[in-house]
N, C-alpha and C positions, 0 to 999 in steps of 0.2 A: 130203981137202980139195980136191984137184983135181977130183974128180967133182962136188962141190957147186957149185963155181964154174962148171963147164961147164953144169950144169942151169939155173942162174940165167941165164946168157947166152942159152941156147936159149929160155927163157921170155920174156925181154925182146924177143928178135927176133920172136917170134910175136905179141906184143901190140902192137907198134909200129904196124903198119898200121891197126889198129882205132882206136887213140887218135888217129892223124892224121886219119882220115876223120871223126871226130866232133867235131873242134875247130871254134870259131866262125869261124875264117878260112876253113876249107874250106866251111863252110855258106854263107857269103856270097859265095863264088866268088873270093876273093882268091888271088893267086898265092902259092905257098909260098915263093918266093924273095924276095919283096919285104919290106923291113924293116918291122916293126910299131912304131907310135909308143907310147912308154911311157904308161900310164894312171895317173891319180891314184888314190890309195887311196880307197875308198868310205867315206863317213861312216855310222856306224851309224844305223839307222832310229829316229825319235823320234815321239812323239804329235803330232798336228796342232796342239794348243794350245801346244806348245813350239817350233813352227817359227818361224824368224826372221820378224818382221813381223806375225805372227798372235797371239803370246802375250799381249800387252797387251790387244788387243781382246777376246780370249776371257775373260781375267780380268775385264775390265770388264762383259762380258755376264753372267758368273756373279754379280758383285757386284750388278748391277741386279736380277737375278732374285731374289736374296736380299732385297733391299730391298722389292720389291713383294709378296713372300710374307709379310712381317711382318704379324701380325694388326692392328697399329696403322696399317698403311698405308691411306690413304684411296683412294677411287676416282680422285681427281685424281692421286695419286702413282702408282698402277698404270698409269693411262692414259699419263702422261708417260714412265714407264719403258719401256713397250712401244714407244712411238713412237721413243724414243732408240735402242733396239735395232734397230728397222727402218731408222733413218736412217744407221746405220753407226758406225764407230769414233769419229769426231770428236764426233758427237752423244752417244754414250755417255759419253765423257770429260767433256763439258760437263755432262751430267746428274749425274754423280758428284761433280764438283768444285763445281758452283754450283746447279743447278736443284733438286736434291733438298733442299737446306738451306732454300731459299726456300719450297718447297712444305711442308716440315715445319713451318716457322714458321706458315704460314697454317693448317695442320691443327690445330696446338695452339691457335691463337687461336680457331678455330671450336669446338673441344672445350671450351675454357674458357667461351666465350660460352654454350654450351648448358647449362652449370652454373647459369646464372641462373634457369632454370625450376625453381621450388620452393625456391630458395635463401633462407636467412634473412638478416637484416640484416648480420651480420658477414661472411658469405661474399660477399654482393653488394658490400660495400665493398672486400673484398680483390680481387675480380675487376676492378673498375673501376681499382684502383690498379695491378695488374700489367699490365693492357693499356695503361694510360696511360703508365707509367714504363718498363716493360721489354717492350713489345710486339714488339721486334725481337731480343730476346736469347733464343736457343733454349734455353739452359741454364736460365735463370730461368723460362721458360714451362713447361719440362718439370718442374722442381722444384715449381712451383705446382700443376700438374695431378696429379703423383704424390704429393705430400706435403702442401703447405700447404692445399689445399682441404679435406682430411680434418680437419685441425686446426680450421679455421674452422667447418666443419660441426658438429663436436662442441661447439664453444662455443655455436653457435646451438641445438643440441639441449638443452644444459644450461638455456639461458634458457627454452625452451619447456616443459621439465619443471617448472622452478620456477614458471612461471605456472600450470600445471595443478595443482600442489600447493596453490597459493594459493586456487584456486576450486573444487577438487574435494571429493568426499566422503571419509569416513574411509579406505576401502579404497584409493582412488586416491592419497591422500596417502601412505599407507604404502608402496605399490609404487613411487611416484615417488621417494621418498627412497632406497629400495634401488637404483634405477637410477642415481641421482646418485653413489652410493658405488661403483658398479661400473665396468666398462670402457666405452669408446666403443661397442663392439658391444652391450653391455647397454642403453645409452641408445637406440641405433637400434632394437633389438628392442622396447623399451618403447613408443616412439613409434609403431612399426609395428603392434603387436598388443596388448601388455600393457596399455596405457592403456584400450583398449576393453573388455577383460575386466574390469578393475578398475572401470571406469565402470558396467558392466552390474550388478555387485553393488550398487553404490551406488544405481543407478536402481531396482532392485527394492525396496530399503528405502524410497526416496522414494515410490514408487507405493503401497506399503502405508500409509504415513503419510497420503497424500492421501485414500485410501479411507476411513480412519477419521474424517477431519475433514469429509467431504463428505456432504450430505444428499440430493443428487439421485440418482435411481435409474439414469439412463442412464450416467453416468460410472462409478458404482460397479460396475455390471454389466460394463462393458467392462474395467475394471481386473482384476476377478476372473477373467474369461475369459483375459486376457493372461497373468497370473501363473500360472494353472493349466496353461498350455500350455508350449511350448518356444521362447520368443522368442529371437531373435538379439540381440546387443548393439545393432545398428543399429535393430531394431524397437522395443526398449525406449526408445532415445534419441528416436526419431521420435515415439513416443507421448507422451513427456514434453514435447517441444518443440512439437508440433503438435496431435496428436489430442486430448489432454486439454482443450485450450482450445475445440476445436470441440464436444466433448461437454458441457463446462461451459455453453456458450452454449445448447445445446439444453435442458438442465435449467433454465436461467434463463428461457427462453421459457415453459416450462410453469409455473413459479412466478409469473411476471408475469400470465399468463392467469388463474390462480386469484385473484390479488389484484384484478384488474379486475372479476371476477364479483362480488366482495363489497365493492367500493369505492364511494365517492361520486363526484360529477362530476369533481372535481379529480384524484382517483386514476385514474379511467378515462381522463381526458385525458392525464395524464402517462404512464400505462402504455402506451397506444396509441402515443404518440410514441416511447417506448423500443423497442417492438416493431418500429417502422419504421426505427429508427436502427441504430447499429453495436453490436457485442458489448460495447464499452466503455460505450455508453449504457445497455445493459441491466444491466450490472454496477453502474453508478452509481445507477440507479433502485432496485435492490434494496438498495443500501447506504444511500442517503440520500434519493433522490427520492421513494420511496413514503411515507416519514415526513413529508416536507415537504408533499406533496399531501394526506395524511390530516389534517394540522394545519389546512390551509386549509379542508377540508370541515367540520371540527369548528367552526371559527370562524364559517363561513357558517351553520351550523345554529343556533349560539347566537344570532347576530344575528337570524335568522328567528324564533326563539322569543321573543326580547325584543320584536321588532316586533309580533308577534301578541298578546302580553300588553298592550302599550300600546293597541292597537286595542280590546281587550276592555274596558279601563277607560273609554275614551271613549264606548263604546256603552251604558253603564249609564244608566237613567232618573233624572232629577233631580227632587227633591220639589217639589210645587206650592206657591206663596206663600200664606200664611194671611191671612184677612180680619179686620177689626176686630170684636171681640166673639165671635170663634170660640172663644176660650178656649184656643187652642193656640198662641198667639203667644209667641214668646220673644225676649228682647232688646229689648222695647219701650222706647221713650224717652218719658217724660212731660215735658211742657213746663209749667212753673209760671209764671203771670203775675208780673211784678215789681211788688211793692207792692200794696195793696188786698186784695181778697177772694181767699182761697186756696180755691177751690171744687173743686179736683180737677184731674185731667188734662184738658187741652184736646183732645188728639188722640193716637191710637195708630197705630203703623205695623204693617203686616202682618209675618208671619213671614218672616224672610230679608231684610227691608229693611235697608238700610245707611244709617246716619246720615251726613249730609253734614257734613263738618268743614271742607272747603276754604272759603276766605274768601267768595267770591261766593255759593256754594250755601248756606252757613250763614246769611248775612245775609238771603237771600230767605226762608228758612224762619222765622226770627224775626219778620220783617216780616209775613208771612202770619198767624202766630199772634196778633200784636197786633191786626190788623184783625178777626179772628174774635172776639177778646175785646171789642172796642169795640162790635161789633154786638149781642152778647148783652147788654151793659149798657144799650144804648138800648132794647132790647125790654123789659128788666126795668123801666125807669123809666116807660115809656108804660103799662104795666099797672097801675101804682099810680095 
């Protein structure tokens, strides 16, 4: 035991000078005999974010970075957040407590206003209501944007589908009814693509029907070419809404030209007027105008023939009047003297003469006959 204690003592004596020479006091030139002031215990190292006076600012900075990293954050929100970080702790605290809420309200108002583009009547009414009544309430604005707008949009979609069912063909009606019985997503999909595919099938049937009922070669040839190809729904719809009427008018022009070639003056006049007019004018001419013009030409021809017949009757030669004793007189009138000798007719009138019955003319004729009779009686008495 004694030997161990002696060894320890020797070891300590040997190490003491080395420890003394390496101490901080010796390194700084302090005298070994001067008393050292007691040092306060050292606080354990902590991260910079947790240092007194810096912890709240760092937390605010992280909060702002999270806000502007949100996908819903607008450029205005991002710009204001970056500026607050650059301006220091007070600006960051103000941004978190006040500015971000005001900016978020403005952002929701802008998002809701953008919904007006393409919105139906129900959604438009809802947008106006929420902006007028709750335009400063962030919670109600958020709820409208995230929930209410979709409900109102589905109501408008239902109305649109019902309208299509009322005016569409058989296939469109069937598909539209299926969409009404489905989910909101089904209705969105129907209005986006389904309606056009169903409409295309109905359009094909309608084009075939038009081809069967149309006589013009131009339109019929174009319909056949379209249906035998691979038209898109948009091409079929455009043909029905626009192209078919252009081709109908071309066929109508050809028909009117043929009618003019074989028509009378009125038909020619009305036909040329139609050709110079609108497509509706040409349709009307073929429907009624040509028949009215043809009736006028017929009436004019009948009047012309009637007038020609009357002129022919007037140009026929009239028979010459017959002379007394010709033996061809007819309707002669014999005048018999009143009383005395009845020796036969006193005078005869030629063929075609007309007896005067009127008062003055009749009296003159009777007086002349009396004078002629008296002259004959005198001649007869003188001969005795």
